[in-house]
PDB file of N, H, CA, C and O in Angstrom:
ATOM      1  N   LEU A   1      24.745   3.721 -13.690  1.00  0.00           N
ATOM      2  CA  LEU A   1      23.983   3.432 -13.595  1.00  0.00           C
ATOM      3  C   LEU A   1      22.964   3.681 -15.259  1.00  0.00           C
ATOM      4  O   LEU A   1      22.800   4.880 -15.486  1.00  0.00           O
ATOM      5  N   ARG A   2      22.319   2.723 -16.352  1.00  0.00           N
ATOM      6  H   ARG A   2      22.452   1.749 -16.168  1.00  0.00           H
ATOM      7  CA  ARG A   2      21.730   3.022 -17.298  1.00  0.00           C
ATOM      8  C   ARG A   2      20.861   3.053 -17.531  1.00  0.00           C
ATOM      9  O   ARG A   2      20.355   1.933 -17.482  1.00  0.00           O
ATOM     10  N   ILE A   3      19.830   4.241 -17.994  1.00  0.00           N
ATOM     11  H   ILE A   3      20.242   5.152 -18.034  1.00  0.00           H
ATOM     12  CA  ILE A   3      18.170   2.975 -18.334  1.00  0.00           C
ATOM     13  C   ILE A   3      17.791   3.834 -20.153  1.00  0.00           C
ATOM     14  O   ILE A   3      18.359   4.380 -21.099  1.00  0.00           O
ATOM     15  N   ILE A   4      16.795   3.519 -19.787  1.00  0.00           N
ATOM     16  H   ILE A   4      16.333   3.075 -19.019  1.00  0.00           H
ATOM     17  CA  ILE A   4      15.959   3.886 -21.319  1.00  0.00           C
ATOM     18  C   ILE A   4      14.878   4.018 -21.027  1.00  0.00           C
ATOM     19  O   ILE A   4      14.362   2.992 -20.584  1.00  0.00           O
ATOM     20  N   ILE A   5      14.235   4.907 -21.078  1.00  0.00           N
ATOM     21  H   ILE A   5      14.654   5.741 -21.438  1.00  0.00           H
ATOM     22  CA  ILE A   5      12.622   5.977 -21.412  1.00  0.00           C
ATOM     23  C   ILE A   5      12.215   5.337 -22.862  1.00  0.00           C
ATOM     24  O   ILE A   5      12.813   5.440 -23.933  1.00  0.00           O
ATOM     25  N   GLU A   6      11.068   4.678 -22.567  1.00  0.00           N
ATOM     26  H   GLU A   6      10.582   4.594 -21.697  1.00  0.00           H
ATOM     27  CA  GLU A   6      10.397   3.911 -24.205  1.00  0.00           C
ATOM     28  C   GLU A   6       9.151   5.010 -24.293  1.00  0.00           C
ATOM     29  O   GLU A   6       8.081   4.487 -23.981  1.00  0.00           O
ATOM     30  N   GLN A   7       9.036   6.645 -24.705  1.00  0.00           N
ATOM     31  H   GLN A   7       9.905   7.070 -24.958  1.00  0.00           H
ATOM     32  CA  GLN A   7       7.552   6.443 -25.528  1.00  0.00           C
ATOM     33  C   GLN A   7       6.249   5.849 -26.353  1.00  0.00           C
ATOM     34  O   GLN A   7       5.869   5.955 -27.519  1.00  0.00           O
ATOM     35  N   THR A   8       5.752   5.176 -25.183  1.00  0.00           N
ATOM     36  H   THR A   8       6.060   5.090 -24.236  1.00  0.00           H
ATOM     37  CA  THR A   8       5.069   4.155 -26.847  1.00  0.00           C
ATOM     38  C   THR A   8       3.869   4.614 -27.503  1.00  0.00           C
ATOM     39  O   THR A   8       3.366   3.818 -28.297  1.00  0.00           O
ATOM     40  N   GLN A   9       3.226   5.884 -27.319  1.00  0.00           N
ATOM     41  H   GLN A   9       3.635   6.530 -26.675  1.00  0.00           H
ATOM     42  CA  GLN A   9       2.544   6.586 -28.166  1.00  0.00           C
ATOM     43  C   GLN A   9       3.070   7.485 -29.279  1.00  0.00           C
ATOM     44  O   GLN A   9       4.270   7.756 -29.288  1.00  0.00           O
ATOM     45  N   GLU A  10       2.408   7.875 -30.044  1.00  0.00           N
ATOM     46  H   GLU A  10       1.433   7.654 -30.037  1.00  0.00           H
ATOM     47  CA  GLU A  10       2.409   8.569 -31.156  1.00  0.00           C
ATOM     48  C   GLU A  10       3.474   9.405 -31.182  1.00  0.00           C
ATOM     49  O   GLU A  10       4.542   9.419 -31.794  1.00  0.00           O
ATOM     50  N   THR A  11       2.640  10.497 -29.920  1.00  0.00           N
ATOM     51  H   THR A  11       1.773  10.485 -29.423  1.00  0.00           H
ATOM     52  CA  THR A  11       3.280  11.762 -29.896  1.00  0.00           C
ATOM     53  C   THR A  11       4.096  11.880 -29.052  1.00  0.00           C
ATOM     54  O   THR A  11       3.783  11.796 -27.864  1.00  0.00           O
ATOM     55  N   VAL A  12       5.400  12.114 -29.473  1.00  0.00           N
ATOM     56  H   VAL A  12       5.655  12.182 -30.437  1.00  0.00           H
ATOM     57  CA  VAL A  12       6.585  12.476 -28.445  1.00  0.00           C
ATOM     58  C   VAL A  12       6.622  13.416 -27.562  1.00  0.00           C
ATOM     59  O   VAL A  12       6.520  14.546 -28.039  1.00  0.00           O
ATOM     60  N   PHE A  13       6.745  13.337 -26.302  1.00  0.00           N
ATOM     61  H   PHE A  13       6.828  12.419 -25.914  1.00  0.00           H
ATOM     62  CA  PHE A  13       6.540  14.514 -24.954  1.00  0.00           C
ATOM     63  C   PHE A  13       8.595  14.866 -24.392  1.00  0.00           C
ATOM     64  O   PHE A  13       9.393  13.953 -24.180  1.00  0.00           O
ATOM     65  N   GLN A  14       8.855  16.039 -24.313  1.00  0.00           N
ATOM     66  H   GLN A  14       8.207  16.781 -24.484  1.00  0.00           H
ATOM     67  CA  GLN A  14       9.558  16.292 -23.756  1.00  0.00           C
ATOM     68  C   GLN A  14       9.267  16.251 -22.400  1.00  0.00           C
ATOM     69  O   GLN A  14       8.351  17.061 -22.265  1.00  0.00           O
ATOM     70  N   PHE A  15       9.518  15.783 -21.357  1.00  0.00           N
ATOM     71  H   PHE A  15      10.263  15.125 -21.467  1.00  0.00           H
ATOM     72  CA  PHE A  15       9.289  16.680 -19.837  1.00  0.00           C
ATOM     73  C   PHE A  15      10.664  15.618 -19.523  1.00  0.00           C
ATOM     74  O   PHE A  15      11.453  14.792 -19.982  1.00  0.00           O
ATOM     75  N   PRO A  16      10.155  16.501 -18.194  1.00  0.00           N
ATOM     76  CA  PRO A  16      11.384  16.003 -16.722  1.00  0.00           C
ATOM     77  C   PRO A  16      11.216  14.950 -16.043  1.00  0.00           C
ATOM     78  O   PRO A  16      10.258  14.995 -15.271  1.00  0.00           O
ATOM     79  N   PHE A  17      11.849  13.953 -16.058  1.00  0.00           N
ATOM     80  H   PHE A  17      12.627  13.916 -16.685  1.00  0.00           H
ATOM     81  CA  PHE A  17      10.980  12.853 -15.140  1.00  0.00           C
ATOM     82  C   PHE A  17      12.437  13.043 -14.051  1.00  0.00           C
ATOM     83  O   PHE A  17      13.494  13.643 -14.245  1.00  0.00           O
ATOM     84  N   ASP A  18      11.915  12.211 -12.811  1.00  0.00           N
ATOM     85  H   ASP A  18      11.056  11.723 -12.654  1.00  0.00           H
ATOM     86  CA  ASP A  18      12.779  12.272 -11.819  1.00  0.00           C
ATOM     87  C   ASP A  18      12.272  10.576 -10.929  1.00  0.00           C
ATOM     88  O   ASP A  18      11.303   9.855 -10.690  1.00  0.00           O
ATOM     89  N   ILE A  19      13.591  10.691 -10.752  1.00  0.00           N
ATOM     90  H   ILE A  19      14.378  11.277 -10.946  1.00  0.00           H
ATOM     91  CA  ILE A  19      14.160   8.994 -10.090  1.00  0.00           C
ATOM     92  C   ILE A  19      14.428   9.679  -8.705  1.00  0.00           C
ATOM     93  O   ILE A  19      14.980  10.741  -8.418  1.00  0.00           O
ATOM     94  N   GLU A  20      13.788   8.602  -7.873  1.00  0.00           N
ATOM     95  H   GLU A  20      13.340   7.739  -8.105  1.00  0.00           H
ATOM     96  CA  GLU A  20      14.565   8.110  -7.001  1.00  0.00           C
ATOM     97  C   GLU A  20      15.976   7.021  -6.409  1.00  0.00           C
ATOM     98  O   GLU A  20      16.002   5.822  -6.685  1.00  0.00           O
ATOM     99  N   ILE A  21      16.454   7.324  -6.046  1.00  0.00           N
ATOM    100  H   ILE A  21      16.433   8.299  -5.822  1.00  0.00           H
ATOM    101  CA  ILE A  21      17.577   6.208  -6.469  1.00  0.00           C
ATOM    102  C   ILE A  21      17.817   5.563  -4.851  1.00  0.00           C
ATOM    103  O   ILE A  21      17.939   6.500  -4.061  1.00  0.00           O
ATOM    104  N   ILE A  22      17.924   4.072  -4.106  1.00  0.00           N
ATOM    105  H   ILE A  22      17.826   3.312  -4.748  1.00  0.00           H
ATOM    106  CA  ILE A  22      17.934   4.204  -2.613  1.00  0.00           C
ATOM    107  C   ILE A  22      19.031   3.121  -3.186  1.00  0.00           C
ATOM    108  O   ILE A  22      19.055   2.298  -4.102  1.00  0.00           O
ATOM    109  N   TYR A  23      19.951   3.576  -2.125  1.00  0.00           N
ATOM    110  H   TYR A  23      19.932   4.245  -1.381  1.00  0.00           H
ATOM    111  CA  TYR A  23      21.280   2.638  -1.824  1.00  0.00           C
ATOM    112  C   TYR A  23      21.020   1.829  -0.908  1.00  0.00           C
ATOM    113  O   TYR A  23      20.369   2.109   0.098  1.00  0.00           O
ATOM    114  N   ASN A  24      21.767   0.163  -1.313  1.00  0.00           N
ATOM    115  H   ASN A  24      22.296  -0.064  -2.130  1.00  0.00           H
ATOM    116  CA  ASN A  24      21.880  -0.336   0.002  1.00  0.00           C
ATOM    117  C   ASN A  24      21.798   0.022   2.013  1.00  0.00           C
ATOM    118  O   ASN A  24      21.492  -0.583   3.041  1.00  0.00           O
ATOM    119  N   ASP A  25      22.396   1.650   1.503  1.00  0.00           N
ATOM    120  H   ASP A  25      22.645   2.141   0.668  1.00  0.00           H
ATOM    121  CA  ASP A  25      22.804   1.671   3.399  1.00  0.00           C
ATOM    122  C   ASP A  25      21.334   2.629   3.443  1.00  0.00           C
ATOM    123  O   ASP A  25      21.234   3.548   4.257  1.00  0.00           O
ATOM    124  N   ASP A  26      20.557   2.396   2.764  1.00  0.00           N
ATOM    125  H   ASP A  26      20.638   1.650   2.103  1.00  0.00           H
ATOM    126  CA  ASP A  26      18.709   3.037   3.038  1.00  0.00           C
ATOM    127  C   ASP A  26      19.012   4.413   2.754  1.00  0.00           C
ATOM    128  O   ASP A  26      18.033   5.134   2.949  1.00  0.00           O
ATOM    129  N   THR A  27      20.302   5.176   2.259  1.00  0.00           N
ATOM    130  H   THR A  27      21.097   4.591   2.101  1.00  0.00           H
ATOM    131  CA  THR A  27      20.107   6.581   1.952  1.00  0.00           C
ATOM    132  C   THR A  27      19.716   6.603   0.287  1.00  0.00           C
ATOM    133  O   THR A  27      20.013   5.713  -0.510  1.00  0.00           O
ATOM    134  N   SER A  28      19.112   7.621   0.036  1.00  0.00           N
ATOM    135  H   SER A  28      18.871   8.344   0.683  1.00  0.00           H
ATOM    136  CA  SER A  28      18.295   8.033  -1.161  1.00  0.00           C
ATOM    137  C   SER A  28      18.961   9.044  -1.399  1.00  0.00           C
ATOM    138  O   SER A  28      19.737   9.590  -0.614  1.00  0.00           O
ATOM    139  N   GLU A  29      18.489   9.659  -3.470  1.00  0.00           N
ATOM    140  H   GLU A  29      17.859   9.215  -4.108  1.00  0.00           H
ATOM    141  CA  GLU A  29      18.459  10.947  -3.662  1.00  0.00           C
ATOM    142  C   GLU A  29      17.585  10.648  -4.861  1.00  0.00           C
ATOM    143  O   GLU A  29      17.347   9.541  -5.343  1.00  0.00           O
ATOM    144  N   VAL A  30      17.043  12.127  -5.355  1.00  0.00           N
ATOM    145  H   VAL A  30      17.236  13.027  -4.963  1.00  0.00           H
ATOM    146  CA  VAL A  30      16.489  12.061  -6.373  1.00  0.00           C
ATOM    147  C   VAL A  30      17.047  12.802  -7.257  1.00  0.00           C
ATOM    148  O   VAL A  30      17.412  13.944  -6.979  1.00  0.00           O
ATOM    149  N   LYS A  31      17.264  12.047  -8.965  1.00  0.00           N
ATOM    150  H   LYS A  31      16.968  11.119  -9.192  1.00  0.00           H
ATOM    151  CA  LYS A  31      18.116  12.851 -10.015  1.00  0.00           C
ATOM    152  C   LYS A  31      16.630  12.855 -11.195  1.00  0.00           C
ATOM    153  O   LYS A  31      15.836  12.014 -11.616  1.00  0.00           O
ATOM    154  N   THR A  32      16.870  14.326 -11.371  1.00  0.00           N
ATOM    155  H   THR A  32      17.515  15.009 -11.030  1.00  0.00           H
ATOM    156  CA  THR A  32      16.249  14.661 -12.887  1.00  0.00           C
ATOM    157  C   THR A  32      16.915  14.484 -14.027  1.00  0.00           C
ATOM    158  O   THR A  32      18.038  14.875 -14.344  1.00  0.00           O
ATOM    159  N   ILE A  33      15.642  13.479 -14.980  1.00  0.00           N
ATOM    160  H   ILE A  33      14.730  13.161 -14.722  1.00  0.00           H
ATOM    161  CA  ILE A  33      16.779  13.584 -16.354  1.00  0.00           C
ATOM    162  C   ILE A  33      15.349  14.320 -17.570  1.00  0.00           C
ATOM    163  O   ILE A  33      14.130  14.470 -17.491  1.00  0.00           O
ATOM    164  N   GLN A  34      16.085  14.510 -18.275  1.00  0.00           N
ATOM    165  H   GLN A  34      17.076  14.389 -18.339  1.00  0.00           H
ATOM    166  CA  GLN A  34      15.047  15.338 -19.144  1.00  0.00           C
ATOM    167  C   GLN A  34      15.086  14.140 -20.631  1.00  0.00           C
ATOM    168  O   GLN A  34      16.033  13.811 -21.346  1.00  0.00           O
ATOM    169  N   VAL A  35      14.002  13.834 -20.652  1.00  0.00           N
ATOM    170  H   VAL A  35      13.232  14.101 -20.071  1.00  0.00           H
ATOM    171  CA  VAL A  35      13.452  13.086 -21.412  1.00  0.00           C
ATOM    172  C   VAL A  35      12.675  14.011 -22.925  1.00  0.00           C
ATOM    173  O   VAL A  35      11.739  14.809 -22.887  1.00  0.00           O
ATOM    174  N   THR A  36      13.351  13.607 -23.970  1.00  0.00           N
ATOM    175  H   THR A  36      14.112  12.958 -24.001  1.00  0.00           H
ATOM    176  CA  THR A  36      13.848  14.416 -25.284  1.00  0.00           C
ATOM    177  C   THR A  36      12.860  13.794 -26.506  1.00  0.00           C
ATOM    178  O   THR A  36      12.017  14.326 -27.227  1.00  0.00           O
ATOM    179  N   ASP A  37      13.318  12.545 -26.405  1.00  0.00           N
ATOM    180  H   ASP A  37      14.004  12.112 -25.819  1.00  0.00           H
ATOM    181  CA  ASP A  37      12.904  11.758 -27.994  1.00  0.00           C
ATOM    182  C   ASP A  37      12.549  10.568 -27.316  1.00  0.00           C
ATOM    183  O   ASP A  37      12.898  10.142 -26.215  1.00  0.00           O
ATOM    184  N   LYS A  38      11.350   9.847 -28.679  1.00  0.00           N
ATOM    185  H   LYS A  38      11.067  10.193 -29.574  1.00  0.00           H
ATOM    186  CA  LYS A  38      10.719   8.164 -28.239  1.00  0.00           C
ATOM    187  C   LYS A  38      11.985   7.109 -27.226  1.00  0.00           C
ATOM    188  O   LYS A  38      11.800   6.564 -26.138  1.00  0.00           O
ATOM    189  N   ASN A  39      12.745   7.117 -27.752  1.00  0.00           N
ATOM    190  H   ASN A  39      12.895   7.559 -28.636  1.00  0.00           H
ATOM    191  CA  ASN A  39      13.676   6.335 -27.229  1.00  0.00           C
ATOM    192  C   ASN A  39      14.904   6.977 -26.093  1.00  0.00           C
ATOM    193  O   ASN A  39      16.047   6.679 -26.440  1.00  0.00           O
ATOM    194  N   SER A  40      14.819   7.708 -24.956  1.00  0.00           N
ATOM    195  H   SER A  40      13.890   7.950 -24.675  1.00  0.00           H
ATOM    196  CA  SER A  40      15.932   7.887 -24.980  1.00  0.00           C
ATOM    197  C   SER A  40      16.719   7.410 -23.436  1.00  0.00           C
ATOM    198  O   SER A  40      16.220   7.488 -22.313  1.00  0.00           O
ATOM    199  N   PRO A  41      17.773   7.022 -23.724  1.00  0.00           N
ATOM    200  CA  PRO A  41      19.241   6.203 -22.812  1.00  0.00           C
ATOM    201  C   PRO A  41      19.439   7.705 -21.969  1.00  0.00           C
ATOM    202  O   PRO A  41      19.362   8.853 -22.408  1.00  0.00           O
ATOM    203  N   HIS A  42      19.707   7.236 -20.666  1.00  0.00           N
ATOM    204  H   HIS A  42      19.770   6.303 -20.310  1.00  0.00           H
ATOM    205  CA  HIS A  42      20.610   7.679 -20.008  1.00  0.00           C
ATOM    206  C   HIS A  42      21.268   7.047 -18.843  1.00  0.00           C
ATOM    207  O   HIS A  42      20.992   6.034 -18.201  1.00  0.00           O
ATOM    208  N   VAL A  43      22.551   8.240 -18.715  1.00  0.00           N
ATOM    209  H   VAL A  43      22.775   9.063 -19.237  1.00  0.00           H
ATOM    210  CA  VAL A  43      23.383   7.377 -17.888  1.00  0.00           C
ATOM    211  C   VAL A  43      23.371   8.298 -16.608  1.00  0.00           C
ATOM    212  O   VAL A  43      23.500   9.507 -16.799  1.00  0.00           O
ATOM    213  N   ILE A  44      23.181   7.678 -14.896  1.00  0.00           N
ATOM    214  H   ILE A  44      23.076   6.695 -14.740  1.00  0.00           H
ATOM    215  CA  ILE A  44      23.426   8.755 -14.362  1.00  0.00           C
ATOM    216  C   ILE A  44      24.086   8.268 -13.226  1.00  0.00           C
ATOM    217  O   ILE A  44      24.151   7.087 -12.885  1.00  0.00           O
ATOM    218  N   ASP A  45      24.624   9.342 -12.597  1.00  0.00           N
ATOM    219  H   ASP A  45      24.571  10.302 -12.874  1.00  0.00           H
ATOM    220  CA  ASP A  45      25.854   9.309 -11.657  1.00  0.00           C
ATOM    221  C   ASP A  45      25.514   8.694 -10.335  1.00  0.00           C
ATOM    222  O   ASP A  45      24.591   9.303  -9.795  1.00  0.00           O
ATOM    223  N   VAL A  46      25.931   7.760  -9.699  1.00  0.00           N
ATOM    224  H   VAL A  46      26.680   7.265 -10.138  1.00  0.00           H
ATOM    225  CA  VAL A  46      25.462   7.240  -8.238  1.00  0.00           C
ATOM    226  C   VAL A  46      26.367   7.158  -7.358  1.00  0.00           C
ATOM    227  O   VAL A  46      27.479   7.305  -7.865  1.00  0.00           O
ATOM    228  N   SER A  47      26.394   6.933  -5.911  1.00  0.00           N
ATOM    229  H   SER A  47      25.491   6.814  -5.499  1.00  0.00           H
ATOM    230  CA  SER A  47      27.102   7.225  -5.093  1.00  0.00           C
ATOM    231  C   SER A  47      27.702   6.226  -4.628  1.00  0.00           C
ATOM    232  O   SER A  47      28.855   6.491  -4.287  1.00  0.00           O
ATOM    233  N   GLY A  48      27.269   4.783  -4.416  1.00  0.00           N
ATOM    234  H   GLY A  48      26.333   4.568  -4.693  1.00  0.00           H
ATOM    235  CA  GLY A  48      27.126   3.656  -4.126  1.00  0.00           C
ATOM    236  C   GLY A  48      25.967   2.547  -4.830  1.00  0.00           C
ATOM    237  O   GLY A  48      25.157   2.789  -5.725  1.00  0.00           O
ATOM    238  N   GLU A  49      26.225   1.126  -4.016  1.00  0.00           N
ATOM    239  H   GLU A  49      26.883   0.929  -3.289  1.00  0.00           H
ATOM    240  CA  GLU A  49      25.482   0.327  -5.052  1.00  0.00           C
ATOM    241  C   GLU A  49      23.805   0.568  -4.434  1.00  0.00           C
ATOM    242  O   GLU A  49      23.466   0.480  -3.254  1.00  0.00           O
ATOM    243  N   VAL A  50      22.848   0.918  -5.710  1.00  0.00           N
ATOM    244  H   VAL A  50      23.123   0.989  -6.668  1.00  0.00           H
ATOM    245  CA  VAL A  50      21.828   0.575  -5.864  1.00  0.00           C
ATOM    246  C   VAL A  50      20.810  -0.256  -4.976  1.00  0.00           C
ATOM    247  O   VAL A  50      21.511  -1.229  -4.700  1.00  0.00           O
ATOM    248  N   LYS A  51      20.087  -0.382  -4.612  1.00  0.00           N
ATOM    249  H   LYS A  51      19.518   0.408  -4.837  1.00  0.00           H
ATOM    250  CA  LYS A  51      19.159  -1.685  -3.743  1.00  0.00           C
ATOM    251  C   LYS A  51      17.788  -0.977  -4.366  1.00  0.00           C
ATOM    252  O   LYS A  51      16.909  -1.780  -4.054  1.00  0.00           O
ATOM    253  N   LYS A  52      17.197   0.045  -5.041  1.00  0.00           N
ATOM    254  H   LYS A  52      17.911   0.698  -5.294  1.00  0.00           H
ATOM    255  CA  LYS A  52      15.751  -0.127  -5.885  1.00  0.00           C
ATOM    256  C   LYS A  52      15.753   1.271  -6.343  1.00  0.00           C
ATOM    257  O   LYS A  52      16.253   2.155  -5.647  1.00  0.00           O
ATOM    258  N   LEU A  53      14.924   1.628  -8.100  1.00  0.00           N
ATOM    259  H   LEU A  53      14.519   0.910  -8.665  1.00  0.00           H
ATOM    260  CA  LEU A  53      14.953   2.420  -8.290  1.00  0.00           C
ATOM    261  C   LEU A  53      12.860   2.426  -7.930  1.00  0.00           C
ATOM    262  O   LEU A  53      11.994   1.552  -7.921  1.00  0.00           O
ATOM    263  N   LYS A  54      12.890   4.399  -7.619  1.00  0.00           N
ATOM    264  H   LYS A  54      13.594   5.109  -7.626  1.00  0.00           H
ATOM    265  CA  LYS A  54      11.540   4.780  -7.526  1.00  0.00           C
ATOM    266  C   LYS A  54      11.637   5.536  -9.022  1.00  0.00           C
ATOM    267  O   LYS A  54      12.565   6.253  -9.398  1.00  0.00           O
ATOM    268  N   PHE A  55      10.266   5.133  -9.872  1.00  0.00           N
ATOM    269  H   PHE A  55       9.513   4.551  -9.566  1.00  0.00           H
ATOM    270  CA  PHE A  55      10.179   6.161 -10.777  1.00  0.00           C
ATOM    271  C   PHE A  55       8.778   7.367 -10.722  1.00  0.00           C
ATOM    272  O   PHE A  55       7.635   7.014 -10.434  1.00  0.00           O
ATOM    273  N   ASP A  56       9.129   8.677 -11.030  1.00  0.00           N
ATOM    274  H   ASP A  56      10.057   8.964 -11.264  1.00  0.00           H
ATOM    275  CA  ASP A  56       8.554   9.674 -10.370  1.00  0.00           C
ATOM    276  C   ASP A  56       8.515   9.866  -9.084  1.00  0.00           C
ATOM    277  O   ASP A  56       7.427  10.419  -8.922  1.00  0.00           O
ATOM    278  N   PRO A  57       8.955   9.772  -8.184  1.00  0.00           N
ATOM    279  CA  PRO A  57       8.202   9.461  -6.728  1.00  0.00           C
ATOM    280  C   PRO A  57       6.985  10.328  -6.222  1.00  0.00           C
ATOM    281  O   PRO A  57       6.219   9.941  -5.340  1.00  0.00           O
ATOM    282  N   ASN A  58       6.890  11.487  -6.842  1.00  0.00           N
ATOM    283  H   ASN A  58       7.513  11.802  -7.559  1.00  0.00           H
ATOM    284  CA  ASN A  58       6.264  12.316  -5.914  1.00  0.00           C
ATOM    285  C   ASN A  58       4.716  12.073  -7.429  1.00  0.00           C
ATOM    286  O   ASN A  58       3.657  12.574  -7.052  1.00  0.00           O
ATOM    287  N   THR A  59       4.683  11.768  -8.099  1.00  0.00           N
ATOM    288  H   THR A  59       5.543  11.360  -8.406  1.00  0.00           H
ATOM    289  CA  THR A  59       3.855  11.090  -8.736  1.00  0.00           C
ATOM    290  C   THR A  59       3.252  12.328  -9.638  1.00  0.00           C
ATOM    291  O   THR A  59       2.067  12.662  -9.637  1.00  0.00           O
ATOM    292  N   TRP A  60       4.333  12.962 -10.431  1.00  0.00           N
ATOM    293  H   TRP A  60       5.296  12.691 -10.432  1.00  0.00           H
ATOM    294  CA  TRP A  60       3.618  14.553 -11.303  1.00  0.00           C
ATOM    295  C   TRP A  60       3.216  13.590 -11.936  1.00  0.00           C
ATOM    296  O   TRP A  60       2.024  13.558 -11.631  1.00  0.00           O
ATOM    297  N   LEU A  61       3.509  12.296 -13.016  1.00  0.00           N
ATOM    298  H   LEU A  61       4.477  12.321 -13.264  1.00  0.00           H
ATOM    299  CA  LEU A  61       3.450  12.194 -14.340  1.00  0.00           C
ATOM    300  C   LEU A  61       2.313  11.234 -14.762  1.00  0.00           C
ATOM    301  O   LEU A  61       2.197  10.403 -13.861  1.00  0.00           O
ATOM    302  N   LEU A  62       1.771  11.091 -15.369  1.00  0.00           N
ATOM    303  H   LEU A  62       1.866  11.766 -16.101  1.00  0.00           H
ATOM    304  CA  LEU A  62       1.257   9.884 -15.752  1.00  0.00           C
ATOM    305  C   LEU A  62       1.645   9.098 -16.732  1.00  0.00           C
ATOM    306  O   LEU A  62       1.605   9.499 -17.895  1.00  0.00           O
ATOM    307  N   PHE A  63       2.104   7.794 -16.391  1.00  0.00           N
ATOM    308  H   PHE A  63       2.137   7.468 -15.446  1.00  0.00           H
ATOM    309  CA  PHE A  63       2.339   6.357 -16.833  1.00  0.00           C
ATOM    310  C   PHE A  63       2.400   4.856 -16.774  1.00  0.00           C
ATOM    311  O   PHE A  63       1.977   4.302 -15.760  1.00  0.00           O
ATOM    312  N   GLU A  64       2.878   4.162 -17.746  1.00  0.00           N
ATOM    313  H   GLU A  64       3.222   4.612 -18.570  1.00  0.00           H
ATOM    314  CA  GLU A  64       2.442   2.800 -17.494  1.00  0.00           C
ATOM    315  C   GLU A  64       3.895   2.664 -17.110  1.00  0.00           C
ATOM    316  O   GLU A  64       4.634   3.322 -17.842  1.00  0.00           O
ATOM    317  N   LEU A  65       4.563   1.912 -16.053  1.00  0.00           N
ATOM    318  H   LEU A  65       3.963   1.378 -15.458  1.00  0.00           H
ATOM    319  CA  LEU A  65       5.615   1.168 -16.252  1.00  0.00           C
ATOM    320  C   LEU A  65       5.573  -0.170 -16.670  1.00  0.00           C
ATOM    321  O   LEU A  65       4.836  -0.847 -15.952  1.00  0.00           O
ATOM    322  N   GLU A  66       6.066  -0.731 -17.508  1.00  0.00           N
ATOM    323  H   GLU A  66       6.664  -0.182 -18.091  1.00  0.00           H
ATOM    324  CA  GLU A  66       6.490  -1.903 -18.260  1.00  0.00           C
ATOM    325  C   GLU A  66       7.972  -3.016 -17.397  1.00  0.00           C
ATOM    326  O   GLU A  66       8.547  -2.149 -16.739  1.00  0.00           O
ATOM    327  N   ASP A  67       8.612  -4.126 -17.183  1.00  0.00           N
ATOM    328  H   ASP A  67       8.145  -4.830 -17.717  1.00  0.00           H
ATOM    329  CA  ASP A  67       9.117  -4.218 -16.558  1.00  0.00           C
ATOM    330  C   ASP A  67       9.657  -5.492 -17.962  1.00  0.00           C
ATOM    331  O   ASP A  67      10.618  -6.239 -17.781  1.00  0.00           O
TER     332      ASP A  67
END
Protein backbone atom coordinates (compact mmCIF):
# COMPACT_ATOMS: atom_id res chain seq x y z
CA LEU A 1 0.00 0.00 0.00
CA ARG A 2 1.43 3.39 -0.96
CA ILE A 3 0.13 6.66 0.46
CA ILE A 4 1.31 10.28 0.46
CA ILE A 5 0.71 12.55 3.45
CA GLU A 6 0.77 16.24 2.50
CA GLN A 7 0.92 19.02 5.07
CA THR A 8 -0.72 22.14 3.67
CA GLN A 9 0.11 24.62 6.45
CA GLU A 10 3.30 26.68 6.35
CA THR A 11 4.92 25.12 9.41
CA VAL A 12 5.94 21.51 8.89
CA PHE A 13 5.30 19.21 11.83
CA GLN A 14 6.84 15.84 12.62
CA PHE A 15 4.49 13.32 14.20
CA PRO A 16 3.43 9.68 14.31
CA PHE A 17 0.31 8.95 12.25
CA ASP A 18 -1.88 5.88 12.78
CA ILE A 19 -3.70 4.20 9.90
CA GLU A 20 -6.17 1.39 10.47
CA ILE A 21 -6.12 -1.05 7.57
CA ILE A 22 -9.35 -3.01 7.13
CA TYR A 23 -9.10 -6.11 4.95
CA ASN A 24 -11.73 -7.78 2.75
CA ASP A 25 -12.17 -10.53 5.38
CA ASP A 26 -13.08 -7.79 7.95
CA THR A 27 -9.89 -8.22 9.98
CA SER A 28 -7.92 -5.07 10.67
CA GLU A 29 -4.62 -3.78 11.99
CA VAL A 30 -3.23 -0.38 12.90
CA LYS A 31 0.09 0.72 11.41
CA THR A 32 1.98 3.82 12.52
CA ILE A 33 4.05 5.88 10.10
CA GLN A 34 6.34 8.77 10.95
CA VAL A 35 5.48 11.98 9.10
CA THR A 36 8.58 14.16 8.83
CA ASP A 37 8.22 16.30 5.69
CA LYS A 38 5.72 18.51 3.90
CA ASN A 39 5.10 15.69 1.39
CA SER A 40 5.69 12.28 2.90
CA PRO A 41 5.33 9.20 0.67
CA HIS A 42 5.08 5.93 2.58
CA VAL A 43 4.91 2.26 1.64
CA ILE A 44 3.02 0.08 4.12
CA ASP A 45 3.23 -3.70 4.12
CA VAL A 46 -0.22 -5.30 4.14
CA SER A 47 -1.24 -8.91 4.66
CA GLY A 48 -4.23 -9.16 2.31
CA GLU A 49 -6.60 -7.23 0.06
CA VAL A 50 -7.47 -3.86 1.57
CA LYS A 51 -11.14 -2.86 1.73
CA LYS A 52 -10.88 0.42 3.62
CA LEU A 53 -8.50 2.76 5.45
CA LYS A 54 -9.25 4.78 8.57
CA PHE A 55 -6.85 7.64 9.18
CA ASP A 56 -6.13 8.46 12.83
CA PRO A 57 -8.70 5.92 14.09
CA ASN A 58 -8.26 6.98 17.74
CA THR A 59 -8.52 10.71 16.92
CA TRP A 60 -5.16 11.78 18.29
CA LEU A 61 -4.59 14.52 15.71
CA LEU A 62 -6.45 17.50 14.27
CA PHE A 63 -6.49 17.50 10.48
CA GLU A 64 -8.69 17.79 7.41
CA LEU A 65 -8.86 14.90 4.98
CA GLU A 66 -9.06 15.78 1.28
CA ASP A 67 -9.95 13.19 -1.35
